[in-house]
C-alpha positions in Angstrom: -8.2 4.5 14.4 -9.2 8.1 13.9 -11.7 9.8 16.1 -14.3 10.1 13.3 -13.9 6.4 12.4 -14.5 5.4 16.1 -17.6 7.6 16.2 -18.9 6.1 13.0 -18.4 2.6 14.2 -20.2 3.4 17.5 -23.1 4.9 15.5 -23.2 1.9 13.2 -23.3 -0.4 16.2 -26.2 1.5 17.7 -28.1 1.5 14.4 -27.4 -2.2 13.9 -28.8 -2.9 17.4 -31.9 -0.8 16.8 -32.6 -2.3 13.4 -32.2 -5.8 14.8 -34.6 -5.0 17.6 -37.1 -3.6 15.1 -36.7 -6.8 13.0 -37.4 -8.9 16.0 -40.5 -6.9 17.0 -41.8 -7.1 13.4 -41.4 -10.8 13.4 -43.2 -11.1 16.7 -46.1 -9.0 15.4 -46.4 -11.1 12.2 -45.1 -8.4 9.8 -42.8 -10.4 7.5 -42.2 -7.6 5.0 -41.2 -5.1 7.7 -39.0 -7.8 9.3 -37.3 -8.5 5.9 -36.7 -4.7 5.4 -35.1 -4.4 8.9 -32.9 -7.4 8.4 -31.7 -6.0 5.0 -31.0 -2.7 6.7 -29.1 -4.5 9.4 -27.0 -6.3 6.8 -26.2 -3.0 5.1 -25.0 -1.5 8.4 -22.8 -4.6 9.0 -21.2 -4.1 5.6 -20.6 -0.4 6.4 -18.8 -1.4 9.6 -16.6 -3.9 7.7 -15.9 -1.2 5.0 -15.0 1.3 7.6 -12.4 -1.1 9.0 -11.0 -1.7 5.6 -10.7 2.0 4.9 -8.9 2.5 8.3 -6.4 -0.2 7.3 -5.9 1.4 3.9 -5.2 4.8 5.5 -2.7 3.1 7.9 -0.9 1.4 5.0 -0.7 4.6 3.0 0.7 6.5 6.0 3.4 3.8 6.4 4.2 3.8 2.7 4.5 7.6 2.7 6.8 7.5 5.7 9.0 4.9 4.0 9.3 7.0 0.9 10.6 10.0 2.8 13.2 7.9 4.6 14.9 5.5 2.1 16.0 2.2 3.5 19.8 1.7 3.7 19.6 -1.2 1.3 18.0 1.0 -1.2 20.7 3.6 -0.8 23.4 0.9 -1.4 21.6 -0.4 -4.5 21.4 3.2 -5.8 25.2 3.7 -5.2 25.9 0.4 -7.0 23.8 1.4 -9.9 25.6 4.7 -10.3 29.0 2.9 -10.1 27.8 0.4 -12.7 26.6 3.1 -15.0 30.1 4.6 -15.0 31.7 1.4 -16.4 32.2 1.6 -20.2 32.5 -2.2 -20.5 33.0 -5.4 -18.4 36.6 -5.8 -19.4 37.3 -2.3 -18.2 35.7 -3.1 -14.9 37.5 -6.4 -14.5 41.0 -5.0 -15.4 40.6 -1.8 -13.4 40.6 0.3 -16.5 43.6 -1.3 -18.3 41.7 -3.0 -21.1 38.4 -2.5 -23.1 36.1 -4.9 -24.8 36.5 -5.1 -28.6 33.1 -3.4 -29.1 33.7 -0.7 -26.5 33.5 2.9 -27.8 36.5 3.8 -25.6 38.8 1.1 -26.9 40.9 3.2 -29.2 40.5 6.6 -27.5 43.4 6.1 -25.0 46.3 8.3 -25.9 50.1 7.5 -25.5 51.1 10.9 -24.3 53.1 9.5 -21.4 
């Protein structure tokens, strides 16, 4: 939790307590409209505290995601190497026969020369 987030939560807590106290005093003094306004204000402050927590969680998740992007996972590196190797195959028969044969539809089927 950042320092500003902690300060905001502390301020929200103090404001919530003050608004709740004002609502209680308004109810004791038979001022229902004022009491309703203070209760509504207290609810808004409570929502702000929840939202601040959600924002802190989102910032934490974004920091973890950014860190993971800078350091690729070894499994991702292996998958990337396999994709590069697969991209170099011209056909499945070529891969299965270690380059000795080609599929009938392969573009490299007839390009082999007998210069040897």
